[in-house]
C-alpha positions as CSV (number, residue, x, y, z in Angstrom):
1,X,8.0,-11.2,59.4
2,X,10.6,-12.1,56.8
3,X,8.0,-12.6,54.2
4,X,6.5,-9.1,55.0
5,X,9.8,-7.6,54.7
6,X,10.1,-9.2,51.3
7,X,6.9,-8.0,50.2
8,X,7.8,-4.4,51.2
9,X,11.2,-4.5,49.4
10,X,9.3,-5.7,46.1
11,X,6.9,-3.0,46.6
12,X,9.3,-0.1,47.1
13,X,12.1,-1.1,44.8
14,X,11.2,-3.6,42.3
15,X,7.7,-3.0,41.5
16,X,8.3,0.6,40.3
17,X,10.8,-0.7,37.7
18,X,8.5,-3.3,36.3
19,X,5.6,-0.5,36.1
20,X,8.0,1.6,34.3
21,X,9.1,-0.9,31.8
22,X,5.6,-1.8,31.2
23,X,4.8,1.9,30.7
24,X,7.5,2.2,28.0
25,X,6.4,-0.9,26.4
26,X,2.9,0.5,26.0
27,X,4.1,3.8,24.9
28,X,6.2,2.0,22.2
29,X,3.2,-0.2,21.2
30,X,1.0,3.0,20.9
31,X,3.2,4.0,17.9
32,X,2.0,1.0,16.0
33,X,-1.7,0.8,17.0
34,X,-3.9,0.9,13.9
35,X,-6.9,3.3,13.8
36,X,-10.1,1.4,15.2
37,X,-12.0,2.8,12.3
38,X,-9.6,1.2,9.9
39,X,-11.9,-1.6,8.2
40,X,-9.2,-3.9,7.7
41,X,-8.2,-3.7,11.3
42,X,-11.6,-4.6,12.3
43,X,-11.5,-7.8,10.5
44,X,-8.7,-9.3,12.4
45,X,-9.1,-7.5,15.7
46,X,-11.4,-10.1,17.2
47,X,-8.5,-12.8,17.3
48,X,-5.2,-10.9,16.7
49,X,-3.8,-9.6,20.0
50,X,-3.3,-6.0,20.2
51,X,0.3,-6.3,21.6
52,X,2.6,-8.2,19.7
53,X,4.5,-11.1,21.3
54,X,7.9,-10.4,22.7
55,X,9.7,-12.4,20.2
56,X,8.4,-9.9,17.4
57,X,9.9,-6.4,16.6
58,X,8.9,-3.6,14.2
59,X,11.1,-2.3,11.5
60,X,13.7,0.3,12.9
61,X,13.1,4.0,13.3
62,X,15.2,4.8,10.5
63,X,12.9,2.5,8.3
64,X,10.0,4.5,9.3
65,X,11.8,7.7,8.6
66,X,12.7,6.6,5.3
67,X,9.0,5.5,4.6
68,X,7.8,8.9,5.6
69,X,10.4,10.6,3.2
70,X,8.9,8.9,0.2
71,X,5.6,10.7,-0.3
72,X,5.0,9.5,-4.1
73,X,4.9,6.0,-5.4
74,X,3.1,3.8,-8.0
75,X,1.0,0.6,-7.4
76,X,1.2,-2.0,-10.3
77,X,-1.4,-4.7,-10.7
78,X,-0.4,-7.3,-13.3
79,X,-1.7,-10.8,-13.6
80,X,-3.6,-13.4,-15.6
81,X,-6.8,-10.9,-15.5
82,X,-4.6,-8.3,-17.5
83,X,-4.5,-10.7,-20.5
84,X,-8.5,-10.3,-21.0
85,X,-8.3,-6.9,-19.6
86,X,-10.7,-7.7,-16.8
87,X,-11.4,-4.9,-14.5
88,X,-11.1,-5.2,-10.8
89,X,-8.2,-7.6,-11.0
90,X,-9.0,-11.2,-10.0
91,X,-12.4,-10.5,-8.3
92,X,-14.5,-11.3,-11.4
93,X,-13.2,-14.8,-11.4
94,X,-15.4,-15.8,-8.7
95,X,-18.5,-15.0,-10.8
96,X,-17.3,-16.8,-13.8
97,X,-19.2,-20.1,-15.0
98,X,-17.0,-23.1,-14.4
99,X,-16.0,-23.5,-18.2
100,X,-14.6,-19.9,-17.9
101,X,-13.2,-20.4,-14.7
102,X,-11.1,-23.2,-15.8
103,X,-10.2,-21.4,-18.8
104,X,-9.1,-18.3,-16.8
105,X,-6.7,-20.7,-14.5
106,X,-5.3,-22.1,-17.5
107,X,-4.2,-18.9,-19.1
108,X,-0.8,-19.3,-17.5
109,X,0.0,-21.9,-20.2
110,X,-0.1,-19.5,-22.9
111,X,0.5,-15.8,-21.6
112,X,3.7,-14.6,-23.2
113,X,4.0,-10.8,-22.3
114,X,6.8,-10.2,-24.8
115,X,6.3,-6.4,-24.5
116,X,7.3,-6.3,-21.0
117,X,10.5,-4.4,-20.3
118,X,11.6,-3.7,-16.6
119,X,14.0,-0.9,-17.4
120,X,11.2,0.9,-19.5
121,X,8.9,0.6,-16.5
122,X,11.6,1.9,-13.9
123,X,12.4,4.8,-16.5
124,X,8.7,6.0,-16.7
125,X,8.4,5.5,-12.9
126,X,11.6,7.7,-12.4
127,X,10.6,10.5,-14.9
128,X,7.2,10.6,-13.0
129,X,9.0,11.5,-9.9
130,X,8.1,8.1,-8.1
131,X,10.5,7.2,-5.1
132,X,9.0,3.6,-4.8
133,X,6.9,0.9,-6.8
134,X,4.7,-1.8,-5.5
135,X,4.2,-4.9,-7.7
136,X,1.7,-7.7,-7.4
137,X,4.1,-10.7,-7.3
138,X,0.9,-13.0,-6.6
139,X,-2.8,-11.6,-6.7
140,X,-5.5,-13.5,-5.3
141,X,-6.0,-15.8,-8.1
142,X,-2.7,-17.4,-7.3
143,X,-0.5,-17.0,-10.2
144,X,3.1,-16.3,-9.0
145,X,5.0,-13.7,-11.2
146,X,8.3,-14.9,-9.7
147,X,10.3,-18.1,-9.7
148,X,8.7,-19.7,-6.6
149,X,10.1,-23.0,-5.8
150,X,6.9,-23.9,-3.9
151,X,4.4,-26.4,-5.4
152,X,0.6,-26.8,-5.3
153,X,-0.2,-30.2,-4.5
154,X,-4.3,-29.7,-4.6
155,X,-6.4,-27.7,-7.2
156,X,-9.8,-27.5,-8.7
157,X,-10.8,-29.2,-11.9
158,X,-13.9,-27.1,-12.8
159,X,-14.8,-29.1,-15.8
160,X,-14.4,-32.7,-14.5
161,X,-17.2,-34.9,-15.3
162,X,-19.9,-34.6,-12.6
163,X,-19.0,-31.2,-11.5
164,X,-15.9,-29.4,-10.1
165,X,-13.7,-31.7,-8.2
166,X,-10.4,-31.3,-6.3
167,X,-7.6,-33.2,-7.9
168,X,-3.9,-33.9,-7.0
169,X,-1.1,-31.8,-9.0
170,X,2.5,-31.0,-8.7
171,X,2.8,-27.5,-10.1
172,X,4.4,-24.0,-9.1
173,X,1.7,-22.2,-10.8
174,X,4.2,-19.5,-12.0
175,X,5.2,-17.3,-14.8
176,X,8.2,-19.9,-15.1
177,X,5.7,-22.7,-16.3
178,X,4.5,-20.8,-19.3
179,X,6.2,-19.7,-22.5
180,X,7.5,-16.4,-21.0
181,X,10.0,-18.5,-18.6
182,X,11.4,-15.0,-16.9
183,X,11.4,-14.1,-13.3
184,X,9.5,-10.8,-13.6
185,X,10.1,-9.7,-9.8
186,X,13.8,-10.2,-10.4
187,X,13.9,-8.0,-13.5
188,X,12.0,-5.4,-11.7
189,X,13.8,-5.2,-8.5
190,X,17.1,-5.3,-10.4
191,X,16.0,-2.4,-12.8
192,X,14.5,-0.3,-9.5
193,X,17.7,-0.6,-7.7
194,X,19.7,0.9,-10.6
195,X,17.5,3.9,-10.3
196,X,17.3,4.2,-6.6
197,X,13.6,3.5,-6.6
198,X,12.5,1.7,-3.4
199,X,10.7,-1.8,-3.6
200,X,7.4,-2.9,-2.3
201,X,6.4,-6.4,-3.1
202,X,2.8,-7.0,-3.0
203,X,1.6,-10.6,-1.9
204,X,-2.0,-11.9,-1.4
205,X,-2.4,-14.0,1.6
206,X,-5.2,-16.2,0.1
207,X,-4.8,-18.3,-3.0
208,X,-7.5,-19.1,-5.1
209,X,-6.0,-21.9,-7.3
210,X,-4.4,-23.7,-4.3
211,X,-7.3,-25.8,-3.0
212,X,-5.5,-26.0,0.4
213,X,-6.4,-22.6,0.9
214,X,-10.0,-23.0,1.1
215,X,-12.0,-21.4,2.4
216,X,-10.2,-18.3,3.7
217,X,-11.7,-15.0,2.7
218,X,-13.3,-15.4,-0.6
219,X,-11.9,-18.6,-2.1
220,X,-13.9,-20.3,-4.6
221,X,-14.3,-23.1,-2.6
222,X,-16.4,-22.8,0.6
223,X,-16.8,-25.2,3.2
224,X,-19.2,-26.1,6.0
225,X,-17.0,-24.5,8.5
226,X,-16.5,-21.2,6.4
227,X,-18.3,-19.2,9.0
228,X,-15.6,-19.8,11.6
229,X,-12.7,-20.4,9.4
230,X,-12.9,-17.5,6.7
231,X,-13.4,-14.6,9.0
232,X,-14.8,-11.8,7.0
233,X,-15.2,-9.0,9.5
234,X,-17.8,-7.6,11.7
235,X,-19.8,-5.7,8.9
236,X,-20.1,-9.0,7.0
237,X,-23.8,-9.6,6.0
238,X,-23.8,-13.3,4.7
239,X,-26.4,-13.3,2.1
240,X,-25.7,-10.0,0.3
241,X,-22.0,-10.5,0.8
242,X,-22.1,-13.9,-0.9
243,X,-24.2,-12.9,-3.9
244,X,-22.0,-9.8,-4.4
245,X,-18.8,-11.6,-4.8
246,X,-19.9,-15.2,-6.2
247,X,-22.9,-14.3,-8.0
248,X,-26.4,-15.8,-7.9
249,X,-25.2,-19.4,-8.0
250,X,-23.1,-18.8,-4.8
251,X,-19.7,-20.6,-4.2
252,X,-18.5,-24.1,-4.9
253,X,-19.0,-26.3,-1.7
254,X,-16.3,-28.3,-0.4
255,X,-15.2,-30.6,2.4
256,X,-13.2,-28.7,5.3
257,X,-9.6,-28.9,4.7
258,X,-7.7,-31.6,6.6
259,X,-5.2,-30.6,9.3
260,X,-2.6,-31.8,6.8
261,X,-4.0,-29.6,4.1
262,X,-4.2,-26.7,6.4
263,X,-0.6,-27.1,7.7
264,X,0.6,-27.4,4.0
265,X,-1.1,-24.2,2.8
266,X,0.4,-22.2,5.8
267,X,3.8,-23.6,5.3
268,X,3.8,-22.8,1.1
269,X,2.5,-19.3,2.0
270,X,5.5,-18.8,4.4
271,X,8.0,-20.2,2.0
272,X,6.8,-17.8,-0.5
273,X,7.2,-14.8,1.6
274,X,10.8,-16.2,2.5
275,X,11.6,-16.4,-1.2
276,X,10.5,-12.8,-1.7
277,X,12.7,-11.6,1.2
278,X,15.5,-14.0,0.2
279,X,16.0,-14.0,-3.4
280,X,15.5,-10.7,-4.5
281,X,18.0,-8.5,-2.2
282,X,16.9,-5.8,0.3
283,X,13.3,-5.2,0.0
284,X,11.8,-2.0,1.4
285,X,8.1,-3.0,2.0
286,X,6.1,-6.0,1.9
287,X,2.4,-5.3,1.0
288,X,0.1,-8.0,2.4
289,X,-3.5,-8.2,1.4
290,X,-6.4,-9.9,2.8
291,X,-6.3,-12.1,5.7
292,X,-6.8,-15.6,7.0
293,X,-8.8,-16.2,10.4
294,X,-8.4,-17.4,13.8
295,X,-7.7,-21.1,13.3
296,X,-4.6,-20.5,11.5
297,X,-3.3,-17.2,13.1
298,X,-0.7,-19.1,15.1
299,X,0.8,-20.0,11.7
300,X,0.9,-16.5,10.3
301,X,2.2,-15.1,13.6
302,X,5.0,-17.5,13.4
303,X,5.7,-16.6,9.9
304,X,5.9,-12.9,10.8
305,X,8.7,-13.8,13.5
306,X,10.6,-15.6,10.8
307,X,10.3,-13.0,8.2
308,X,11.4,-10.3,10.5
309,X,14.7,-12.2,11.2
310,X,15.3,-12.3,7.5
311,X,15.1,-8.6,7.0
312,X,14.6,-6.6,10.0
313,X,13.9,-3.4,8.3
314,X,11.2,-4.3,6.0
315,X,8.1,-2.4,6.4
316,X,5.1,-4.8,6.4
317,X,1.4,-3.6,5.4
318,X,-0.8,-4.4,8.3
319,X,-3.5,-6.2,6.2
320,X,-4.1,-9.6,7.8
321,X,-1.6,-9.1,10.6
322,X,-3.2,-6.2,12.7
323,X,-0.6,-4.3,14.9
324,X,2.1,-6.5,13.8
325,X,2.2,-4.3,10.6
326,X,4.5,-1.2,10.3
327,X,2.1,0.8,7.9
328,X,-1.5,0.9,6.5
329,X,-3.2,2.0,3.4
330,X,-6.5,3.9,3.1
331,X,-7.9,2.7,-0.2
332,X,-9.6,4.7,-3.0
333,X,-10.0,7.5,-0.8
334,X,-7.6,10.0,0.9
335,X,-8.4,10.8,4.7
336,X,-10.1,14.0,5.3
337,X,-7.8,15.1,8.1
338,X,-4.7,14.0,9.9
339,X,-5.0,10.3,10.8
340,X,-5.9,9.7,14.6
341,X,-2.7,7.3,14.8
342,X,1.0,7.4,14.6
343,X,1.2,4.5,12.3
344,X,2.6,5.6,9.0
345,X,0.3,5.4,5.9
346,X,0.3,5.1,2.3
347,X,-3.0,6.0,0.3
348,X,-3.6,3.7,-2.7
349,X,-5.9,5.0,-5.3
350,X,-6.2,4.0,-9.1
351,X,-5.6,6.5,-11.9
352,X,-8.4,4.8,-13.7
353,X,-11.6,3.2,-12.5
354,X,-9.6,0.1,-10.9
355,X,-6.2,-0.9,-10.2
356,X,-6.0,-3.0,-13.4
357,X,-5.6,-1.9,-16.9
358,X,-7.8,1.0,-17.6
359,X,-8.5,0.9,-21.6
360,X,-10.5,4.2,-21.8
361,X,-8.6,7.3,-22.1
362,X,-11.1,9.6,-20.8
363,X,-11.3,7.4,-17.6
364,X,-7.8,8.6,-16.5
365,X,-8.2,11.2,-13.8
366,X,-5.4,13.4,-14.9
367,X,-2.0,14.9,-13.5
368,X,-3.7,17.6,-11.7
369,X,-5.6,15.0,-9.8
370,X,-2.5,13.0,-9.0
371,X,-0.5,16.2,-7.8
372,X,-3.4,17.5,-5.6
373,X,-3.5,14.2,-3.7
374,X,0.3,14.0,-3.3
375,X,0.0,17.2,-1.8
376,X,-3.1,16.8,0.3
377,X,-1.4,13.3,1.7
378,X,2.0,15.0,2.5
379,X,0.0,17.9,4.3
380,X,-1.6,15.3,6.6
381,X,1.7,13.5,7.3
382,X,1.1,10.5,4.8
383,X,2.1,9.3,1.2
384,X,0.4,8.7,-2.0
385,X,0.5,5.8,-4.1
386,X,-1.2,5.8,-7.7
387,X,-2.5,2.7,-9.2
388,X,-1.7,2.0,-12.8
389,X,-2.0,-1.5,-14.6
390,X,-0.4,-2.5,-17.6
391,X,-2.1,-4.4,-20.4
392,X,-1.6,-8.1,-20.9
393,X,1.7,-7.5,-23.2
394,X,3.3,-5.4,-20.4
395,X,2.4,-1.9,-21.9
396,X,0.9,1.1,-20.1
397,X,-1.9,3.1,-21.6
398,X,-0.5,6.1,-23.4
399,X,-2.7,8.4,-21.4
400,X,-1.6,7.1,-18.4
401,X,1.9,7.6,-19.2
402,X,1.4,11.1,-20.3
403,X,-0.4,11.7,-17.0
404,X,2.4,10.3,-15.0
405,X,5.2,12.2,-16.7
406,X,3.3,15.6,-16.3
407,X,3.1,14.8,-12.6
408,X,6.8,14.3,-12.8
409,X,7.6,17.5,-14.5
410,X,5.6,19.3,-11.5
411,X,7.7,17.3,-9.0
412,X,11.1,18.1,-10.7
413,X,10.5,21.8,-9.9
414,X,8.4,21.7,-6.7
415,X,10.0,18.3,-5.3
416,X,11.6,20.2,-2.3
417,X,8.1,20.9,-1.0
418,X,7.2,17.3,-0.8
419,X,9.7,14.8,-0.7
420,X,11.3,14.4,3.0
421,X,8.8,16.9,4.4
422,X,6.6,16.7,7.4
423,X,3.1,17.6,8.2
424,X,2.6,21.2,10.0
425,X,1.9,21.0,13.6
426,X,-1.7,20.5,15.2
427,X,-4.5,21.5,13.0
428,X,-2.4,24.0,10.9
429,X,-2.1,21.5,8.0
430,X,-4.4,23.5,5.8
431,X,-6.5,26.7,5.3
432,X,-10.0,26.2,3.9
433,X,-10.5,23.9,1.1
434,X,-7.6,25.0,-1.4
435,X,-4.4,25.5,0.6
436,X,-2.2,22.8,2.2
437,X,1.0,23.2,4.0
438,X,4.2,21.0,4.4
439,X,7.5,22.1,6.3
440,X,10.9,20.9,6.2
441,X,12.3,18.6,8.8
442,X,14.1,21.4,10.5
443,X,11.3,23.8,10.5
444,X,13.4,26.4,8.8
445,X,11.1,26.5,5.7
446,X,7.5,26.2,5.3
447,X,5.5,25.5,2.0
448,X,2.2,26.9,1.2
449,X,0.6,25.0,-1.6
450,X,-2.5,26.5,-3.2
451,X,-4.8,24.5,-5.5
452,X,-5.9,27.8,-7.1
453,X,-3.9,30.7,-8.5
454,X,-4.2,33.5,-6.0
455,X,-4.5,36.4,-8.3
456,X,-3.2,39.7,-6.7
457,X,-2.6,38.7,-3.1
458,X,-2.1,35.5,-1.5
459,X,-3.2,35.6,2.4
460,X,-2.5,33.1,4.8
461,X,-4.1,33.5,8.1
462,X,-1.8,31.1,10.4
463,X,1.7,31.9,9.0
464,X,4.0,34.6,10.7
465,X,7.4,34.8,9.0
466,X,10.5,36.2,10.7
467,X,11.5,39.7,10.0
468,X,13.2,39.8,6.6
469,X,12.1,36.4,5.7
470,X,12.5,35.8,1.9
471,X,9.1,34.3,0.1
472,X,9.1,32.7,-3.6
473,X,7.0,31.0,-5.8
474,X,8.7,27.8,-6.5
475,X,9.6,27.8,-10.2
476,X,10.4,31.7,-10.1
477,X,13.5,33.2,-8.7
478,X,11.6,36.4,-8.0
479,X,11.4,37.4,-4.4
480,X,8.0,38.6,-3.4
481,X,6.8,41.5,-1.3
482,X,4.9,40.7,1.9
483,X,3.7,42.0,5.1
484,X,2.3,40.9,8.3
485,X,-0.4,42.0,10.7
486,X,-2.1,40.4,13.7
487,X,-5.3,41.0,12.1
488,X,-5.0,39.8,8.6
489,X,-2.0,37.5,9.0
490,X,0.4,37.3,6.1
491,X,-0.2,39.0,2.8
492,X,1.8,38.1,-0.2
493,X,1.8,40.6,-3.1
494,X,1.3,38.6,-6.6
495,X,2.8,40.3,-9.5
496,X,0.8,40.3,-12.7
497,X,3.5,38.4,-14.8
498,X,4.5,36.0,-12.0
499,X,2.1,33.1,-13.1
500,X,4.0,33.1,-16.7
501,X,6.9,32.0,-15.0
502,X,5.3,28.5,-14.4
503,X,4.9,26.3,-17.7
504,X,1.3,25.9,-18.5
505,X,1.7,22.0,-18.1
506,X,3.2,22.6,-14.5
507,X,0.3,24.7,-13.3
508,X,-1.2,22.1,-11.5
509,X,-0.6,23.1,-7.8
510,X,1.1,26.5,-7.1
511,X,3.6,26.3,-4.3
512,X,5.2,29.2,-2.2
513,X,8.2,28.9,-0.2
514,X,8.6,30.8,3.0
515,X,12.0,30.9,5.3
516,X,11.0,30.5,8.7
């Protein structure tokens, strides 16, 4: 009888609170679920739990709000590949003959980018209207552009007699060990803060120089257990994928890593990320790239818990950590519609053909392309990050600089319609192919962006201003005549001389401000 009473009490009074708490937890988690269609999510969804463990927390609502306010930034890829102006960053390294691989990895001994000037970079970004920058502290090649105190203990000697061999070493493999000897990340973060530019530090999870990291993702060394250790995603096709990454000769085969090597790799990975979050002040974002696999996920999960304690409000890119991430990045494309998730997103898209240095002037896509993508992303509730790489001396291509500065001129005039705005509700973020909308957070102002000049009239079928509303073309202080009907919607009269109020180089997208 007593047990029955207890059960009834639990069912009536305790269980509802448990269910309610669980519901709240699920609702909170839902705000951080990545789209099931995101390719990077599919690579890790088989072994990373959907709901992070209780010890882990995401960044705060304030951090998410600040992320959504940015709208425009730059991704800088810089590394040893820049010295030889290699396209596609580190990736071609995998296909190089052994002698060239060795020469590539040894470039750190002579690289001396004396043309690098952090203040000049940040002045360019500020003039270009960028609210943040992302920088490759270490790409897949393993070379650190910061003063890391971690040490590589095993590496490959590609030209050793008898073929490539794993050898002992004791190096940081960083910019501090070459002739330059300057902490590039420190100089960039200091220069950015002086100009109120937010900081995003890119960091590659795998490391192709450190042999302890074999065979995760596309390490030059593969092992007998690669198929289970180096998870590459559900769409992985072994034969085609191997040749496309390594060439016809395939990867270099090596023994499976020992437990000691695995732990050393994971702890070095953790320590480097802790350095980035400890030695450079407040960091707004950490841009993780690639992933590991199920055998070492417990190490990476513990790393994320430790990192969150160091800087609770840093926004983590979701690559390699699933729903532990705070944001994700459609790469090389802009989503065709509003994303089917509440997770914040930042498109990354190169201005040239790839993210590294673009040597050919006519391969840069142009300021109009940049501005239209900024507008398109903002209208859908996201942000846009343009990718630009400097050459081996630290200089950006003059064409890239000119196009970014032209973008900045447009943003200086039209920035109120971009920065800090939000997407219009429902499916009303656009009309047709050439009109996009953004709105102010207080819902008092609507911005209509037209990719084409509307000529005599500008018709908006989904907009109904309040009586007496003022409408302007941003860049002109001339109030425009308008009328509204349920049949035609909003019709704005366009005077013949209105377009001349906009400088020719700023005629990239035409933005109308409508008081609501």
